[in-house]
MDAnalysis code that builds the backbone (N, CA, C; Angstrom):
import MDAnalysis as mda
import numpy as np

u = mda.Universe.empty(177, n_residues=59, atom_resindex=np.repeat(np.arange(59), 3), trajectory=True)
u.add_TopologyAttr("name", ["N", "CA", "C"] * 59)
u.add_TopologyAttr("resid", np.arange(1, 60))
u.add_TopologyAttr("resname", ["UNK", "UNK", "UNK", "UNK", "UNK", "UNK", "UNK", "UNK", "UNK", "UNK", "UNK", "UNK", "UNK", "UNK", "UNK", "UNK", "UNK", "UNK", "UNK", "UNK", "UNK", "UNK", "UNK", "UNK", "UNK", "UNK", "UNK", "UNK", "UNK", "UNK", "UNK", "UNK", "UNK", "UNK", "UNK", "UNK", "UNK", "UNK", "UNK", "UNK", "UNK", "UNK", "UNK", "UNK", "UNK", "UNK", "UNK", "UNK", "UNK", "UNK", "UNK", "UNK", "UNK", "UNK", "UNK", "UNK", "UNK", "UNK", "UNK"])
u.atoms.positions = np.array([
    [0.846, -0.216, 19.262],
    [-0.193, -0.038, 18.266],
    [0.460, 0.077, 16.891],
    [-0.208, -0.457, 15.893],
    [0.290, -0.376, 14.516],
    [-0.613, 0.524, 13.688],
    [-0.003, 1.113, 12.673],
    [-0.741, 1.867, 11.669],
    [-0.366, 1.307, 10.300],
    [-1.269, 1.485, 9.336],
    [-1.040, 0.990, 7.985],
    [-1.441, 2.056, 6.971],
    [-0.879, 1.931, 5.772],
    [-1.259, 2.799, 4.661],
    [-0.948, 2.094, 3.356],
    [-1.560, 2.564, 2.289],
    [-1.327, 2.028, 0.953],
    [-0.222, 2.835, 0.285],
    [0.722, 2.137, -0.322],
    [1.821, 2.746, -1.078],
    [1.720, 2.245, -2.514],
    [2.036, 3.106, -3.487],
    [2.020, 2.646, -4.873],
    [3.050, 3.381, -5.708],
    [3.395, 2.732, -6.787],
    [4.199, 3.336, -7.849],
    [3.662, 2.772, -9.151],
    [3.847, 3.494, -10.229],
    [3.206, 3.097, -11.486],
    [3.909, 1.960, -12.205],
    [5.212, 1.768, -11.931],
    [5.958, 0.698, -12.602],
    [6.801, -0.047, -11.576],
    [6.850, -1.379, -11.674],
    [7.661, -2.121, -10.720],
    [9.144, -1.804, -10.816],
    [9.611, -1.286, -11.936],
    [11.034, -1.014, -12.120],
    [11.492, 0.247, -11.389],
    [10.542, 1.077, -10.928],
    [10.933, 2.277, -10.208],
    [11.607, 1.900, -8.894],
    [12.379, 2.804, -8.356],
    [13.086, 2.534, -7.105],
    [12.084, 2.260, -5.982],
    [12.246, 1.152, -5.268],
    [11.281, 0.805, -4.232],
    [11.210, 1.802, -3.086],
    [12.282, 2.549, -2.866],
    [12.266, 3.515, -1.766],
    [11.708, 4.874, -2.196],
    [11.198, 4.967, -3.426],
    [10.615, 6.204, -3.924],
    [9.208, 5.955, -4.468],
    [8.234, 5.763, -3.569],
    [6.874, 5.519, -4.058],
    [6.296, 6.758, -4.728],
    [5.352, 6.549, -5.628],
    [4.710, 7.646, -6.347],
    [3.560, 8.236, -5.542],
    [2.975, 7.458, -4.665],
    [1.852, 7.959, -3.894],
    [1.655, 7.147, -2.632],
    [0.871, 7.713, -1.737],
    [0.590, 7.031, -0.471],
    [-0.660, 7.629, 0.135],
    [-1.354, 6.805, 0.901],
    [-2.495, 7.302, 1.657],
    [-2.000, 7.759, 3.020],
    [-2.824, 8.489, 3.764],
    [-2.456, 8.802, 5.150],
    [-2.390, 7.517, 5.976],
    [-1.757, 7.589, 7.123],
    [-1.706, 6.454, 8.038],
    [-3.077, 6.253, 8.674],
    [-3.452, 4.981, 8.870],
    [-4.717, 4.612, 9.504],
    [-4.442, 3.573, 10.578],
    [-5.289, 3.505, 11.615],
    [-5.119, 2.455, 12.618],
    [-5.214, 1.084, 11.949],
    [-4.412, 0.142, 12.381],
    [-4.438, -1.207, 11.806],
    [-5.607, -1.983, 12.401],
    [-6.769, -1.745, 11.825],
    [-7.984, -2.458, 12.228],
    [-8.356, -3.423, 11.108],
    [-9.187, -4.417, 11.392],
    [-9.603, -5.339, 10.322],
    [-10.249, -4.610, 9.141],
    [-11.031, -3.587, 9.426],
    [-11.713, -2.861, 8.348],
    [-10.714, -2.137, 7.440],
    [-9.778, -1.392, 8.046],
    [-8.784, -0.682, 7.242],
    [-7.873, -1.653, 6.507],
    [-7.451, -2.722, 7.170],
    [-6.563, -3.692, 6.526],
    [-7.263, -4.323, 5.325],
    [-8.515, -4.718, 5.484],
    [-9.262, -5.312, 4.361],
    [-9.375, -4.334, 3.198],
    [-9.711, -3.072, 3.502],
    [-9.884, -2.089, 2.444],
    [-8.570, -1.809, 1.717],
    [-7.502, -1.571, 2.467],
    [-6.226, -1.260, 1.826],
    [-5.645, -2.464, 1.088],
    [-5.851, -3.661, 1.621],
    [-5.391, -4.867, 0.933],
    [-6.146, -5.050, -0.381],
    [-7.447, -4.808, -0.366],
    [-8.250, -4.908, -1.594],
    [-7.769, -3.901, -2.629],
    [-7.493, -2.681, -2.198],
    [-6.984, -1.664, -3.124],
    [-5.604, -2.037, -3.665],
    [-4.743, -2.567, -2.813],
    [-3.407, -2.992, -3.262],
    [-3.516, -4.118, -4.288],
    [-4.399, -5.062, -4.037],
    [-4.570, -6.170, -4.983],
    [-5.126, -5.680, -6.316],
    [-6.080, -4.759, -6.272],
    [-6.644, -4.213, -7.512],
    [-5.578, -3.442, -8.293],
    [-4.790, -2.636, -7.601],
    [-3.722, -1.899, -8.272],
    [-2.684, -2.818, -8.875],
    [-2.363, -3.888, -8.170],
    [-1.402, -4.864, -8.682],
    [-1.951, -5.564, -9.929],
    [-3.238, -5.862, -9.923],
    [-3.856, -6.485, -11.103],
    [-3.741, -5.588, -12.333],
    [-3.880, -4.280, -12.140],
    [-3.842, -3.343, -13.262],
    [-2.411, -2.989, -13.668],
    [-1.543, -2.692, -12.694],
    [-0.219, -2.152, -12.991],
    [0.919, -3.156, -12.876],
    [0.662, -4.314, -12.301],
    [1.697, -5.336, -12.215],
    [2.210, -5.556, -10.803],
    [2.861, -6.673, -10.661],
    [3.414, -7.090, -9.377],
    [4.444, -6.077, -8.867],
    [4.391, -5.790, -7.584],
    [5.358, -4.886, -6.982],
    [5.022, -3.408, -7.110],
    [3.803, -3.081, -7.548],
    [3.442, -1.675, -7.710],
    [2.593, -1.132, -6.565],
    [1.896, -1.992, -5.848],
    [1.020, -1.560, -4.749],
    [1.223, -2.478, -3.548],
    [1.289, -1.877, -2.350],
    [1.434, -2.696, -1.156],
    [0.955, -1.924, 0.063],
    [0.733, -2.672, 1.140],
    [0.331, -2.078, 2.413],
    [1.568, -1.990, 3.297],
    [1.853, -0.802, 3.772],
    [3.006, -0.556, 4.625],
    [2.524, -0.491, 6.081],
    [3.347, -0.982, 7.009],
    [3.011, -0.984, 8.437],
    [4.071, -0.208, 9.204],
    [3.634, 0.377, 10.344],
    [4.602, 0.952, 11.282],
    [4.049, 0.822, 12.692],
    [4.964, 0.732, 13.624],
    [4.595, 0.740, 15.036],
    [4.566, 2.185, 15.514],
    [3.570, 2.488, 16.327],
    [3.491, 3.852, 16.861],
    [3.647, 3.848, 18.367],
])
């Protein structure tokens, strides 16, 4: 099973291994993936490329 969450940082120049914020982990369902992807895209539009992404993990 996979889980996903939204990760963000305010500037793309910040260290990639030090995100500024994150949501809790959620089951990787179509609904959660669509919602988190939409939020990542909106954040990227506002703050720039490399600032918001969806992270995955196997559980």
